[in-house]
C-alpha positions in Angstrom: 0.1 0.0 0.0 1.2 3.5 -0.7 2.7 5.3 2.3 0.3 8.3 1.9 -2.7 6.1 1.9 -1.5 4.4 5.2 -1.0 7.8 6.8 -4.5 8.9 5.6 -6.1 5.8 7.0 -4.2 6.2 10.3 -5.2 9.9 10.6 -8.8 9.0 9.8 -8.8 6.3 12.4 -7.3 8.5 15.1 -9.8 11.3 14.2 -12.7 9.0 14.2 -11.8 7.3 17.5 -11.2 10.7 19.1 -14.4 12.2 17.9 -16.4 9.1 18.8 -14.9 9.1 22.3 -16.1 12.6 22.7 -19.7 11.3 21.8 -19.9 13.0 18.4 -20.6 11.5 15.0 -18.3 11.9 12.0 -19.6 12.1 8.4 -16.9 11.6 5.7 -17.7 12.5 2.1 -15.4 11.7 -0.8 -15.8 12.6 -4.4 -13.9 12.0 -7.6 -15.6 14.8 -9.3 -13.7 17.7 -10.8 -14.6 20.8 -8.9 -15.1 23.7 -11.2 -15.8 27.4 -10.2 -17.3 29.6 -12.9 -16.8 33.3 -12.6 -19.3 35.1 -14.9 -20.0 38.7 -14.1 -23.0 38.9 -16.4 -25.6 37.6 -13.9 -28.6 38.8 -15.9 -27.8 37.0 -19.2 -30.6 34.7 -20.2 -29.3 31.2 -20.6 -26.4 31.8 -18.2 -27.1 28.7 -16.0 -27.6 26.5 -19.1 -24.3 27.8 -20.5 -22.5 27.0 -17.3 -24.0 23.5 -17.1 -23.3 22.8 -20.8 -19.7 23.7 -20.3 -19.4 21.4 -17.1 -21.1 18.6 -18.9 -18.9 19.0 -22.0 -15.8 19.2 -19.9 -16.8 16.0 -18.0 -17.5 14.3 -21.3 -14.0 15.2 -22.6 -12.3 14.1 -19.4 -14.2 10.9 -19.4 -13.1 10.1 -22.9 -9.4 10.5 -21.9 -9.5 8.3 -18.8 -12.1 5.7 -20.1 -14.2 6.2 -17.0 -17.0 8.5 -15.9 -15.6 11.9 -14.7 -18.3 14.1 -13.2 -17.7 17.9 -13.2 -19.4 19.7 -10.3 -19.8 23.4 -11.1 -20.3 26.3 -8.6 -20.5 30.1 -9.1 -18.7 31.7 -6.3 -17.4 35.3 -6.4 -13.9 35.8 -7.7 -12.3 36.1 -4.2 -13.9 32.7 -3.1 -13.0 31.1 -6.4 -9.3 32.3 -6.2 -9.0 31.3 -2.5 -10.7 27.9 -3.2 -8.4 27.2 -6.2 -5.4 28.0 -4.1 -6.6 25.7 -1.3 -7.8 22.8 -3.3 -11.5 23.4 -2.9 -11.6 23.9 -6.7 -9.5 22.1 -9.3 -10.1 24.6 -12.0 -11.8 28.0 -12.6 -13.5 29.2 -15.8 -13.6 33.0 -16.0 -16.1 34.4 -18.6 -15.6 37.9 -19.7 -13.2 40.3 -21.4 -10.4 40.4 -18.8 -8.8 38.1 -16.2 -9.1 39.2 -12.6 -5.8 39.7 -10.8 -7.1 37.4 -8.0 -6.6 34.4 -10.2 -3.1 35.3 -11.5 -0.5 33.2 -9.7 2.6 31.1 -10.4 0.5 28.3 -8.8 -2.0 28.4 -11.7 -1.7 27.7 -15.4 -4.0 29.9 -17.5 -5.4 29.1 -20.9 -7.2 31.8 -22.9 -9.8 31.0 -25.5 -10.7 33.6 -28.0 -13.4 33.5 -30.6 -12.0 32.7 -34.0 -14.0 35.6 -35.4 -11.7 38.1 -33.7 -14.5 39.5 -31.6 -12.6 40.9 -28.5 -15.6 41.4 -26.3 -15.8 38.0 -24.9 -13.0 35.5 -23.8 -12.9 32.4 -21.7 -10.0 31.9 -19.3 -9.3 28.4 -17.9 -7.3 28.7 -14.7 -5.8 25.3 -13.7 -4.3 24.4 -10.4 -0.8 23.1 -11.0 -0.4 21.2 -7.8 -1.4 17.9 -9.4 0.6 17.8 -12.7 -1.3 14.8 -14.0 -4.7 16.4 -13.4 -3.4 19.7 -14.8 -2.3 18.1 -18.0 -5.6 16.2 -18.4 -7.6 19.5 -17.9 -5.3 21.4 -20.3 -5.9 18.8 -23.0 -9.6 18.6 -22.5 -10.3 22.3 -22.5 -9.9 23.0 -26.2 -12.0 19.9 -27.0 -14.7 20.9 -24.6 -15.0 24.2 -26.5 -15.9 22.3 -29.7 -18.8 20.4 -28.0 -22.1 21.1 -29.8 -24.1 21.4 -26.6 -21.6 23.9 -25.3 -21.6 25.9 -28.6 -25.4 26.1 -28.7 -25.7 27.1 -25.1 -23.0 29.9 -25.7 -24.8 31.1 -28.8 -28.0 31.4 -26.8 -26.4 33.0 -23.9 -24.5 35.5 -26.0 -27.2 36.0 -28.7 -24.7 35.2 -31.5 -24.0 32.3 -33.8 -21.9 29.5 -32.3 -18.2 30.2 -32.9 -15.1 28.2 -33.0 -12.3 29.1 -30.4 -8.6 29.5 -30.4 -6.9 28.4 -27.2 -3.5 29.5 -26.1 -1.5 29.9 -22.9 -2.3 33.3 -21.5 0.4 35.5 -20.2 0.0 36.3 -16.5 0.5 40.1 -17.1 
């Protein structure tokens, strides 16, 4: 067995016995889901929730194709400060920023940033995919899945409805951290 797993099991047993001895119950939840925070300042846009869910579903599909197993993506819409803090502390694995600029709160050497721009050259709307680097294997997987998720038909239709434009193709590149 891997040494970290033994330590984790030992720590859990100690914690459980300590808490049970104190007469309290412990509830442990584990998830293999990718935790995605979506920062989208346009809260009034019609179709916003459908757009967010379509991206999460499409990203989950692309990740599932790469690992040959179901990979659920759980999306949340915290404010930028909570998203940045959560990404830095492992609450979120990745953050999608929707808009025309990248907030300073998510610029860090600990994060990799991919920027998607419409192939049409329309500079009003970008997607920034901010990946936590702590787990290199997961970071690489997310980096590879992001461009493919942007090609998903459900995502493109939801984006078109939310933006009130035709579905567009996207160019993805590493973003400079200004």
